[in-house]
C-alpha positions, 0 to 999 in steps of 0.5 A, a space after each residue: 283769813 283776813 288781816 290788814 297788812 301794810 295798810 291793805 286788807 288781804 284774804 289768805 286761803 289755805 286748803 288742808 287735806 289729810 289725804 285718805 281721812 284715816 288717822 289723826 295727824 296734825 295738819 298745820 296752816 302757816 299764814 304770813 301776816 307781815 306787819 299785822 298785829 291782829 287777824 280780823 277773821 279766820 274762817 274754817 270750812 270743816 269736812 262735815 260742812 260746819 263753818 267756824 268763824 273766829 274774829 279779832 285774834 292776836 298775831 304771832 300765835 299758834 291755835 289748835 282747832 278741832 272740828 266741832 261735832 255735828 249732831 243731826 236727827 235725820 229721822 223719827 222712827 215709827 215708835 216715836 223715838 229719834 235716830 240721831 247721827 253724830 259726825 265727829 273725829 275718829 277716836 274723839 270722845 263726846 257726851 250727848 246731852 238733852 234738854 227740854 228748855 235749852 237752859 238745863 242740860 242732862 247727860 244722856 250718852 257718852 261715846 267714842 267715835 269709831 267711825 266718822 258718823 255714829 248713829 244713836 237712838 233715843 227711845 226716851 224721846 217719846 216721853 217728852 213734847 220738846 227734847 233738844 240735843 247737843 254733843 260736847 267734846 270731852 
């Protein structure tokens, strides 16, 4: 987190770990801001490797943040279909959507993560020349 406190710019770091990664306990980081009325930057490096940056936040508030899902297409299968991996929070629900033009999105699958990484196969990908995917948390 970066903020101007007492006329000087400071970066603060909080490392949070849940221990063994099982369960969904609330993890809280408290950052002292002194006389700052605004936080310039909050940077979160999630366990999946995703980096999230939030800028220009008011001080004296609680934020609830959830790790965004990561959706990868690590391999194309011999029949032309795609095998996708979704990295998300255990117990969280996601909708997987597809698009041919990044403007119009269609529901493709819904799932609840029972493991940190879930595998899906899109056998319809062989029917399209362009197919984009996104994961949306419910």
